[in-house]
TIDRENKE-930727 format. One line per field, with one value per residue (C-alpha): residue number from 1; residue in three letters; x, y, z. Coordinates in steps of 0.02 Angstrom, whole numbers, plus 50000, padded with zeros to 5 digits. Example, Ala and Ser with C-alpha at 12.3 -4.5 7.8 and 13.67 -1.06 7.14 Angstrom:
BEGIN
k <- c(1; 2)
r <- c(Ala; Ser)
X <- c(50615; 50684)
Y <- c(49775; 49947)
Z <- c(50390; 50357)
//
This chain:
BEGIN
k <- c(1; 2; 3; 4; 5; 6; 7; 8; 9; 10; 11; 12; 13; 14; 15; 16; 17; 18; 19; 20; 21; 22; 23; 24; 25; 26; 27; 28; 29; 30; 31; 32; 33; 34; 35; 36; 37; 38; 39; 40; 41; 42; 43; 44; 45; 46; 47; 48; 49; 50; 51; 52; 53; 54; 55; 56; 57; 58; 59; 60; 61; 62; 63; 64; 65; 66; 67; 68; 69; 70; 71; 72; 73; 74; 75; 76; 77; 78; 79; 80; 81; 82; 83; 84; 85; 86; 87; 88; 89; 90; 91; 92; 93; 94; 95; 96; 97; 98; 99; 100; 101; 102; 103; 104; 105; 106; 107; 108; 109; 110; 111; 112; 113; 114; 115; 116; 117; 118; 119; 120; 121; 122; 123; 124; 125; 126; 127; 128; 129; 130; 131; 132; 133; 134; 135; 136; 137; 138; 139; 140; 141; 142; 143; 144; 145; 146; 147; 148; 149; 150; 151; 152; 153; 154; 155; 156; 157; 158; 159; 160; 161; 162; 163; 164; 165; 166; 167; 168; 169; 170; 171; 172; 173; 174; 175; 176; 177; 178; 179; 180; 181; 182; 183; 184; 185; 186; 187; 188; 189; 190; 191; 192; 193; 194; 195; 196; 197; 198; 199; 200; 201; 202; 203; 204; 205; 206; 207; 208; 209; 210; 211; 212; 213; 214; 215; 216; 217; 218; 219; 220; 221; 222; 223; 224; 225; 226; 227; 228; 229; 230; 231; 232; 233; 234; 235; 236; 237; 238; 239; 240; 241; 242; 243; 244; 245; 246; 247; 248; 249; 250; 251; 252; 253; 254; 255; 256; 257; 258; 259; 260; 261; 262; 263; 264; 265; 266; 267; 268; 269; 270; 271; 272; 273; 274; 275; 276; 277; 278; 279; 280; 281; 282; 283; 284)
r <- c(Ile; Ser; Arg; Cys; Ile; Ile; Pro; Gly; Gly; Ile; Gln; Met; Leu; Gly; Lys; Leu; Phe; Lys; Tyr; Glu; Trp; Arg; Ser; Ile; Ser; Lys; Leu; Leu; Leu; Pro; Ile; His; Gly; Phe; Val; Leu; Leu; Phe; Ala; Leu; Leu; Ser; Arg; Phe; Tyr; Phe; Thr; Ile; Ser; Gly; Gly; Thr; Asp; Ala; Leu; Leu; Asn; Thr; Asp; Ser; Thr; Ile; Ile; Gly; Thr; Leu; Thr; Met; Leu; Leu; Ile; Phe; Ala; Leu; Val; Ile; Val; Ile; Ser; Ser; Ile; Ala; Ile; Phe; Thr; Tyr; Ile; Tyr; Ser; Gly; Tyr; His; Phe; His; Lys; Asn; Val; Phe; Thr; Asp; Gln; Gly; Tyr; Leu; Thr; Asn; Thr; Leu; Pro; Val; Thr; Pro; Ser; Gln; Leu; Leu; Leu; Ser; Lys; Glu; Leu; Ala; Ala; Leu; Leu; Trp; Leu; Leu; Ile; Asp; Val; Val; Val; Ile; Ser; Ile; Ser; Ile; Phe; Ile; Leu; Val; Gly; Ser; Thr; Glu; Leu; Phe; Ser; Asn; Phe; Ser; Ile; Phe; Trp; Ser; Thr; Leu; Ile; Arg; Tyr; Ala; Ser; Gln; Thr; Pro; Leu; Phe; Thr; Thr; Leu; Ile; Ile; Ile; Ala; Leu; Val; Leu; Ser; Pro; Phe; Leu; Ala; Ile; Gly; Ile; Leu; Phe; Phe; Ser; Ile; Thr; Leu; Gly; Asn; Leu; Ala; Ser; Ser; His; Lys; Val; Leu; Ala; Ser; Ile; Gly; Ala; Tyr; Val; Gly; Ile; Tyr; Val; Val; Gln; Gln; Ile; Phe; Gly; Leu; Ile; Gln; Leu; Val; Val; Trp; Gly; Tyr; Phe; Gly; Ser; Thr; Thr; Ile; Met; Arg; Met; Asn; Ile; Tyr; Ser; Asn; Asn; Tyr; Ser; Phe; Glu; Thr; Phe; Leu; Asn; Pro; Ile; Leu; Ile; Thr; Gly; Leu; Ile; Phe; Asn; Ile; Ile; Leu; Ile; Ala; Val; Cys; Trp; Met; Gly; Ser; Lys; Tyr; Ile; Met; Thr; Lys; Arg; Leu; Asn; Leu; Gln)
X <- c(50000; 50145; 50189; 50013; 50018; 50166; 50122; 50182; 50095; 49932; 49941; 49971; 49834; 49715; 49757; 49733; 49567; 49507; 49550; 49472; 49315; 49290; 49323; 49206; 49071; 49050; 48933; 48876; 48819; 48690; 48628; 48596; 48515; 48402; 48350; 48299; 48207; 48119; 48061; 48004; 47905; 47828; 47771; 47696; 47604; 47538; 47483; 47386; 47308; 47236; 47368; 47426; 47269; 47158; 47270; 47281; 47094; 47042; 46920; 47048; 47156; 47286; 47308; 47317; 47446; 47551; 47545; 47606; 47746; 47794; 47800; 47904; 48023; 48040; 48086; 48213; 48293; 48308; 48365; 48493; 48579; 48699; 48739; 48776; 48889; 48982; 49009; 49055; 49183; 49267; 49258; 49332; 49473; 49511; 49506; 49609; 49746; 49756; 49711; 49796; 49756; 49864; 50022; 49988; 49915; 50061; 50191; 50125; 50246; 50141; 50154; 50039; 49969; 49919; 49843; 49747; 49689; 49625; 49520; 49453; 49406; 49310; 49218; 49179; 49110; 48995; 48932; 48885; 48800; 48701; 48632; 48580; 48503; 48407; 48343; 48288; 48205; 48106; 48055; 47998; 47890; 47812; 47846; 47697; 47652; 47604; 47772; 47862; 47758; 47795; 47979; 47986; 47913; 48032; 48181; 48134; 48116; 48283; 48373; 48297; 48348; 48523; 48546; 48499; 48623; 48778; 48900; 48784; 48744; 48928; 48971; 48830; 48887; 49067; 49007; 48905; 49052; 49171; 49053; 49086; 49275; 49264; 49156; 49273; 49428; 49366; 49312; 49479; 49581; 49481; 49519; 49705; 49708; 49616; 49742; 49880; 49801; 49879; 49707; 49523; 49565; 49386; 49329; 49477; 49427; 49249; 49317; 49427; 49278; 49171; 49314; 49329; 49140; 49144; 49281; 49173; 49023; 49126; 49193; 49016; 48958; 49103; 49057; 48878; 48935; 49066; 48965; 48801; 48855; 49017; 49010; 48975; 48813; 48745; 48566; 48572; 48606; 48487; 48310; 48212; 48070; 48180; 48209; 48395; 48378; 48463; 48486; 48621; 48724; 48731; 48761; 48899; 49038; 48985; 48994; 49162; 49245; 49161; 49231; 49405; 49393; 49331; 49469; 49599; 49516; 49519; 49705; 49741; 49646; 49738; 49911; 49876; 49816; 49964; 50088; 50018; 50014; 50194; 50279; 50168; 50085; 50032; 49970; 49984)
Y <- c(50000; 50119; 50124; 50184; 50338; 50427; 50545; 50427; 50282; 50377; 50427; 50248; 50186; 50311; 50248; 50068; 50108; 50202; 50054; 49929; 50035; 50044; 49859; 49797; 49924; 49866; 49731; 49795; 49967; 49907; 49771; 49898; 50013; 49870; 49840; 50023; 50023; 49860; 49934; 50094; 50004; 49887; 50033; 50116; 49956; 49936; 50119; 50121; 49952; 50010; 49935; 49761; 49722; 49753; 49649; 49503; 49503; 49519; 49397; 49357; 49209; 49254; 49433; 49373; 49242; 49363; 49489; 49360; 49311; 49493; 49521; 49363; 49421; 49592; 49512; 49396; 49530; 49663; 49544; 49455; 49607; 49625; 49439; 49451; 49602; 49511; 49353; 49448; 49552; 49391; 49317; 49475; 49474; 49291; 49314; 49473; 49414; 49224; 49171; 49206; 49391; 49383; 49370; 49548; 49613; 49553; 49629; 49805; 49922; 49920; 49837; 49694; 49811; 49940; 49807; 49725; 49890; 49958; 49802; 49800; 49984; 49958; 49809; 49905; 50052; 49936; 49860; 50035; 50067; 49907; 49979; 50138; 50046; 49924; 50068; 50169; 50017; 49980; 50163; 50163; 50010; 50048; 50233; 50332; 50473; 50346; 50261; 50426; 50461; 50290; 50305; 50475; 50399; 50250; 50366; 50475; 50321; 50254; 50418; 50425; 50246; 50278; 50427; 50317; 50179; 50270; 50124; 49998; 50117; 50155; 49971; 49937; 50080; 50018; 49842; 49906; 50007; 49859; 49731; 49771; 49777; 49607; 49534; 49589; 49544; 49366; 49348; 49402; 49304; 49147; 49170; 49195; 49041; 48939; 48985; 48901; 48736; 48648; 48611; 48648; 48821; 48884; 48739; 48767; 48951; 48902; 48778; 48913; 49031; 48898; 48860; 49042; 49051; 48898; 48979; 49135; 49032; 48934; 49096; 49166; 49009; 49020; 49201; 49156; 49016; 49121; 49280; 49189; 49082; 49149; 49337; 49459; 49517; 49359; 49319; 49186; 49318; 49449; 49472; 49530; 49588; 49706; 49889; 49857; 49737; 49795; 49678; 49794; 49757; 49577; 49618; 49747; 49625; 49510; 49656; 49714; 49543; 49517; 49681; 49637; 49469; 49548; 49679; 49543; 49441; 49591; 49615; 49430; 49428; 49582; 49522; 49345; 49404; 49521; 49386; 49259; 49385; 49435; 49271; 49127; 49183; 49032; 49062; 48883)
Z <- c(50000; 50037; 49852; 49817; 49929; 49845; 49702; 49565; 49647; 49661; 49477; 49423; 49539; 49461; 49287; 49341; 49424; 49270; 49158; 49279; 49297; 49110; 49089; 49225; 49184; 49004; 49066; 49236; 49176; 49047; 49166; 49305; 49179; 49126; 49308; 49328; 49161; 49205; 49370; 49286; 49150; 49278; 49386; 49232; 49189; 49366; 49371; 49208; 49251; 49417; 49532; 49578; 49679; 49529; 49417; 49537; 49573; 49392; 49313; 49179; 49231; 49100; 49164; 49345; 49302; 49199; 49341; 49466; 49347; 49326; 49514; 49534; 49397; 49480; 49647; 49566; 49456; 49592; 49729; 49620; 49545; 49694; 49688; 49502; 49529; 49667; 49565; 49408; 49503; 49558; 49382; 49307; 49434; 49398; 49209; 49209; 49326; 49324; 49147; 48981; 49005; 49161; 49054; 48995; 49158; 49264; 49148; 49175; 49267; 49425; 49595; 49647; 49781; 49650; 49539; 49681; 49756; 49591; 49563; 49741; 49732; 49569; 49643; 49803; 49705; 49607; 49769; 49827; 49660; 49689; 49850; 49759; 49611; 49722; 49831; 49679; 49601; 49759; 49772; 49590; 49620; 49790; 49819; 49882; 50000; 50133; 50115; 50139; 50293; 50368; 50325; 50411; 50569; 50559; 50533; 50682; 50791; 50730; 50767; 50940; 50976; 50908; 51024; 51172; 51125; 51058; 51077; 50997; 50855; 50824; 50818; 50694; 50581; 50584; 50544; 50396; 50330; 50344; 50268; 50083; 50115; 50199; 50061; 49921; 50021; 50050; 49868; 49796; 49924; 49885; 49701; 49731; 49842; 49712; 49580; 49679; 49625; 49477; 49402; 49428; 49491; 49489; 49597; 49712; 49727; 49772; 49899; 49976; 49987; 50071; 50191; 50244; 50265; 50378; 50483; 50501; 50556; 50682; 50756; 50766; 50856; 50978; 51012; 51055; 51171; 51260; 51281; 51302; 51448; 51518; 51494; 51634; 51553; 51478; 51433; 51568; 51701; 51634; 51692; 51540; 51653; 51752; 51709; 51697; 51551; 51391; 51245; 51178; 51333; 51277; 51093; 51118; 51165; 51022; 50900; 50967; 50954; 50785; 50720; 50782; 50696; 50534; 50534; 50557; 50419; 50301; 50337; 50312; 50147; 50084; 50136; 50076; 49905; 49888; 49938; 49815; 49673; 49714; 49759; 49707; 49546; 49445; 49268; 49209)
//
């Protein structure tokens, strides 16, 4: 990373990011545009047809069936766009670095850190775009004055609750901020690990990803056991009917240890990916 913070390093990182952004966006940009257009056309159809209730309760079996299929398609398309972006980011990284394209990519006058960081930043930005696109699509489909009113009430309640539980709220915010970095870090590290295999590299990458996921789940289970039964503020020792009961008091240590674990995992994924790309690159 140190090579990326000097002026020359920043300039080269910017060029790499610009190239990576253009390359990965060739497919992702039209797909996200299609999702927004699909949501917009569906809302227009529902509006001119009197709403989903009227369409589903119509006397025409064909119209009712088509409406149900359209709603199902909307749910699938909108909910799967982030998954597609995530998988495609990993595929693009694998293809660009560890296949025949890697012979050209890895001869560029850049460091592995710059190459890895540029690709992770592009993937992270697209994950953020996913959140925006999904939110806009949902708003297009179900947005109404009543929804705005309910959201305003929900937001006010959330702000009030957050002010009453500052530590818990801070931990949740940090966890949300770290989550995309962790997701991309694990994805890219799994791919670099998989490419150490002499054959079936894609399957090896999937196996590495599953292995890391299992480790995460085991750690989460250990957390629940330790803090649930042996902590100083466990559920076992709390009286939920007393005024002193606070579920956040139980969750805070779990969140803290979870954040520490995730930060360590992010660092391990970064250093592991960098090491493999520097010392153990295998393009065979």
